[in-house]
N, C-alpha and C positions, 0 to 999 in steps of 0.2 A: 840267102839274100842279105845284103848289108843291113837294111832296115830291120829285118827279122832278128838278125844276130844282135843288134843293139838292144832291141826290146827284150830278148831273152837274157842278155847280160844284166840289164836293169832289174828285171824280175828276180834273177838269181842273187844280185846284190841286196835287193830288198829283203828277200827271204833269209839271207845270211844275217842281215842286221836284226831281223825279228828273232831269229834263233839265238844269236850270240848275246842279246841283251834280255835279261830277266828282271823285270822291275820289282818283283817280290823279293828276289835275292838281294837286289840293290838296296831296297828299303830295309831289309833285315840287317844288312851290313852296317847301314848308318845307325840303326838302333843300338848297335853294340857300344856306341858312345853314350855313356850314362848321362851326359849333359843334354843330349838331343831327345826331345819329346816326340811323340808320333806325328804331330802336325809338321814339325821342322824336318823330320826324316822323310815325310811324304813330299815336301817341297823340294828337297835335295834329290830325291829319287826321280821326280818329274823333270827336274833340271837335267839330270843325267839322260833321261829319255829324249829330251830335245837335242842334247849333244850327239846322240847316236842315231837320231831319226833321219830318214832320207826324205821327209816331207818337203814338197816344193811349193806349197801354198799354205796360207793361214788356215784354210778350211781343213786341209789334210792334217796339219799340226794339231789343231784343236781336237779333231777326231782321235788322233793318236793319244793325246793327253787324257781325253775322256775315257778311252779304252784302258789306258794305264791306271787311271784312278779307279775304274770299275774292277780291274784285276786286284788292286790293293784292297779294296773294300771286301771283295769276295774271299780274300785270304785270311781274314781275321774275324773273330766272333764279336769283337767290339770295335766297329769302324767309326765311331762318332768323332773323336778328336782327330783321327786321321782324315776323315772326310772334310773337316773344317779347313785343314791345311790344303787339301786338294782343291776345294772350291776357291779358296783365297788365291792360289797361284794361277789357276785357269782364268779367273776373272782378271788378274793382273796381265796375263799374256794377251788377252783379247782387247784390253783397254790401254795398253802401254803406247803413249805417243812416241814416235821415232822418226828419224830421218836417215835410216840405213840405206846404203846404196844398193844392196841386194838382200834377198831373203836369207841367204847364208849368214850375212853380217847380222841380220836381225836375230837369227837363232843364237848366234854367239852372244849377242847383247842380252837376250833373255836368260841364257845360262849364267852370265856374269851377275845379272840382277838377282836371280834366284839365290845364288850362292852368297851374294852380298847381304841379302835380307836375312838369310839363315844365320849368318855370322853376327849381324846386328841384333837379331832377336835373342841371342844368347845373353845379351846384356840386360834384357828386360827384367829378369828376376832381381838383379841388383837394384834397378830403379824402383821396383815394387817394394823391395825390402826397405829401402831408404824412406819411401813414402809411408810405409806402414808403421815406422818407428813412432810417428806422432800419435798413433792409436794405442800404443803399448806403454803403460805407466810403470814406474818402478815398483817392484814386488808384485807384479801381475801373476795371477794363476790362470793358465790357458788350457783349454781343452781342444785337442785336435783329433782328426780321424784319418786312419790309414796312413799312406805315405805320399807326400807331395814335394816336388823339388822346390817350388816357389815358397811353400810354407817353411821348409827346412832352411832355405836361405834367409828368410825373414827372422826365424827364431834364433839362428846363429848370429845374425847381425844384431838383434836385440840383446843377446847375451853379452856382446862385447861392451855394451854401454849401460845395461840395466840388469837388475836382478829379476829373474823370471823363474817360474817352475811350471811344469807341463804335465797334464794328464793326456794319455794317448790311448785310444781304443785299440783292441786287438785287430779289428777289421777282418773278421773271418768272412769267407773261408780261406783267403790267400794269406791272411795273417801279416799284412804289410805294416801294421802298427808296431810290430816287434822290431822291424827294421828302423822305424823312426825312433823307437826307444833306444836301440843300440847306438845310433849315431848321436843322439842328444846326450846320452850318458857319457859317451866317449869325449864329447866336447865340454863336459863338466856341468851340464844343465840338469838340475833335479827333475826326475821324470818318473812317472808311475804308470804302469799299464792297467787299463780298466777294461773289464768285460764289456762286450757290446751291449749285453742285457742290463748293465749297471749304469748306463748313461744318466738316467733320471736320478739315481742315487748320488752321483757326483756333481750334478749340475749346480746345486746351491753352493758348492765350494769354489766355483770358478768365476773369474771376472768377465770372460768372454770366450766364445768359440771361434776358432780359426781353422778354416779348411781350404783346400785347393779346389780345382775344378777341371774336369775333362773338357767341358764346353759350357759356354754361356749362350743361351738360346734367345730367340727373338721376343719371347714373353718376358724376358728379364730374369727367368729362372736359371738354375744351373744343373748340370748333369755331373755327378761325381760318384765315387765309390759307394756301393750299396750300403745303406745305413745313414747317409748324410741327411736324407729327408727326415727321418725320425728324430735325429739329433736337432735339426732345425725346429721341428714341432715342439720338442721338449724345451728348447731354449726360449722359444716364443712364449710358451706357457709359464716359464719361470722368469720372464722379463730379463733374459740374459742376451746381450748383443751377440749376433752371429755374423761373422765376416768371412767372405769368400775371396780368395786371391786368384786372379787369372790373367795370363798374358793376352795381348790383343789378338794374337793369331788363333785363339781358342773361341772367338766369337763366331757362332755357327748359324747359318740360315735354316733354322729348324724351329717349328712351333708345335711342340707336343702338347696334346690336350690332357694326357694322363700318362701314368707309368707305361701303359701298354701301347703308346704311340712311339716309343723309342725304337730305333733301328735294331737294338740288341734283343728286343722281345721276340720270342718264338713260341710256338704252340707247346713246346716241351717244358717251358718255364712254369713252375707251380702246377704241373699236371700230376694227376694221380696215376701210379703205375697200374697197368691193366694186365690181367692174366689172359691166356689164350682164349678163354671163354668169354672175355669181355667184361668180367667182373673185377672189382678192385681187389688187388692182392692183399693177403694178410701181412701184418708187420713182420720184418725179418727176425729170425732168431738170433741169439747172441753169437752163434757161430758164423753168421753172415756179416757181422760188424767188426771193423778193424779196431784193435786195441793197442795201446802202448803203455808200458810200465814206467813209473817214476821211481827209481831206486832210492832217491833221497827222501822220500816221504812214505807215509803209510796210507796214502789215499787210495791205493789199490789200482784198479783199472779205470781208465777214462775213455769213453767212447768217442770215436771220430767219425765224421761223415764220410761215406764212400764216394768215389768219383761220380757215380751215377746220381747220388743225392745232391752233390755239389752242382752237377750239370742242370738240375731242376730248379736252381735258384739264380736270381739275377746277379749280374756283376756290378751294375750301376743303377742308380735311381735318379728321379727327377724331383727337384725341389722348386716348387712354384713360388714366385715372388708375390707377396701380398702387402697391401697397405696396412 
């Protein structure tokens, strides 16, 4: 029957659309651009979802966006900054005033606005860097943690006009502080890598601490690479200013009460390994620990954490704002 054939055709087209578009692959492809942070990549991926969606009403479109955001969050172990971008874009879609003649025109407008916002948001780091110059005096000694695009932009901008030197933590287990060190050194900025466990040792030598942020939450606190919280506590004890830089799209509707309220926390984090009998296992022998040799020194063997040990540690922590 004609009506049945039309229904089957629509169903087939819808199924083809769902199969042909993979939001996780789209998100991953956007992340290959080093300039795009997870929130912006999520906004662009959701814009692409709208472009390929066959939704005929706002209710269907919002449901598709929520499903897509859910798929993105499920695909990563740290969905915090990604979730901030998803929430921002979905709120924008539902509240955008428009005078489109048809729903198809509205979807095209939403895609244009999403892409426009992402392009504009790439300029935010330059604006933050310009504003931050007023806080950086000549001959400043700065401590930073891990790797942050906005912090890098600020330090490089400051280097153009002022003399600065930087201490950067290793930021284990990912060691992203070494990437910061390499880029700052290549730009001619005096830089020294500091052990994560030596932050209190170096704190009295710095003028202030400068870190990035994966998200700024409703309490006024920030979520950033693990270790940021203890650096903030040490800085407060030493009466050293602690500054966090964050783009506006990282403001997140989240109110964690503790470290264990973060979406990244799982029962595996900080858990003790159990044997089959339910007892705590004994420490691994040297044969079960990975080693690497430094040929240029006589330091011998240095132990590294195994992937299993790394998985039992958090990737981010929560720094509470206090008066």
